[in-house]
C-alpha positions in Angstrom: 43.6 -11.7 25.8 45.1 -9.6 23.0 43.8 -9.5 19.5 45.9 -8.2 16.6 44.6 -7.2 13.0 47.1 -6.4 10.3 46.4 -4.4 7.0 48.0 -2.4 4.4 49.8 -5.4 2.4 49.9 -5.5 -1.4 51.9 -5.6 -4.5 54.5 -3.0 -5.0 57.6 -2.6 -7.4 61.1 -2.9 -6.0 62.3 0.3 -4.7 58.7 1.2 -3.5 57.2 1.8 -0.3 54.3 0.3 1.8 53.1 1.0 5.4 51.6 -1.9 7.4 49.2 -1.3 10.3 48.4 -3.6 13.2 45.3 -2.6 15.3 45.7 -4.0 18.8 42.7 -4.7 21.0 42.5 -6.2 24.4 44.6 -5.7 27.4 47.9 -4.0 26.3 50.1 -3.2 29.3 53.1 -1.0 29.4 55.1 -4.2 29.8 54.3 -5.4 26.3 56.5 -5.3 23.2 54.8 -5.4 19.9 56.5 -6.4 16.6 56.6 -7.7 13.0 57.7 -11.0 11.8 57.6 -12.3 8.3 57.5 -15.7 6.3 58.4 -16.3 2.8 57.3 -19.4 1.1 59.5 -22.4 2.1 61.3 -20.4 4.7 61.1 -20.2 8.5 59.5 -17.2 10.1 61.9 -14.4 10.9 61.8 -11.3 13.1 61.6 -8.0 11.4 61.1 -5.2 13.9 59.7 -4.6 17.3 58.9 -1.7 19.6 58.6 -1.5 23.4 55.1 -0.2 24.1 55.8 2.1 27.1 59.3 3.6 25.9 59.0 3.5 22.2 62.5 1.8 21.9 62.9 0.0 18.8 65.0 -2.9 17.5 65.5 -4.2 14.0 66.7 -7.2 12.0 69.9 -6.3 10.2 68.2 -7.1 6.9 65.8 -4.1 7.2 67.9 -1.7 9.1 67.8 1.7 7.4 64.8 0.7 5.4 62.0 0.0 7.7 60.7 2.0 10.4 58.5 0.7 13.2 56.3 3.1 15.3 53.3 3.1 17.5 50.3 5.3 18.2 49.2 4.9 21.8 46.0 6.8 21.4 45.0 4.4 18.6 46.5 1.2 20.0 48.1 0.8 16.6 51.6 -0.2 15.5 52.9 0.7 12.1 55.7 -0.7 9.9 56.9 1.8 7.2 58.9 -0.2 4.6 60.9 1.9 2.1 63.4 0.8 -0.6 61.6 -2.5 -0.8 63.4 -5.5 -2.4 62.0 -8.7 -4.0 63.5 -10.5 -1.1 61.1 -8.7 1.3 58.2 -10.7 -0.4 56.4 -12.5 2.5 53.4 -12.8 4.7 53.9 -10.3 7.5 52.6 -10.9 10.9 52.1 -8.6 13.8 52.9 -10.0 17.3 52.7 -9.1 20.8 54.3 -10.3 24.1 54.1 -9.3 27.7 57.0 -8.5 30.0 59.7 -8.2 27.3 61.5 -5.5 25.6 61.7 -5.0 21.9 65.3 -6.5 21.7 64.2 -9.5 23.7 61.5 -10.1 21.2 63.8 -9.9 18.3 66.6 -12.0 20.0 64.2 -14.6 21.2 61.8 -14.3 18.1 59.2 -14.4 20.7 55.6 -13.8 20.1 52.7 -14.8 22.3 49.8 -13.2 20.3 49.6 -13.2 16.6 47.7 -11.6 13.9 46.3 -13.4 10.9 49.1 -12.0 8.5 49.1 -9.8 5.5 50.8 -10.4 2.1 53.6 -8.3 0.7 54.7 -9.0 -2.7 57.6 -7.1 -4.2 58.1 -7.4 -7.9 61.5 -6.9 -9.6 
């Protein structure tokens, strides 16, 4: 069983930055990928970024490439999402997710998450 707890959301002006954190507890093996998804009002959930726990290899949605950076701290069992140059269209609830036995790319391509956090709101004002 894996538990995920997000933090770091909030209100920011367009062009600003936020860093989200996801504290991971439970049994995370090196085969896991962890990532971030988001869901805006009235829209489907979409993949944002993922990282393969063991290798640190990352994968991003095209919409956030060059602006968002995902990273992890193995010692703290924490995954981060650094979001820069935020746009109003980045407004959404952001969810942390984890899945076993897949890569970051697979998590993104399949939009797959087996364990989910409760979500944290990010609002970008224009």
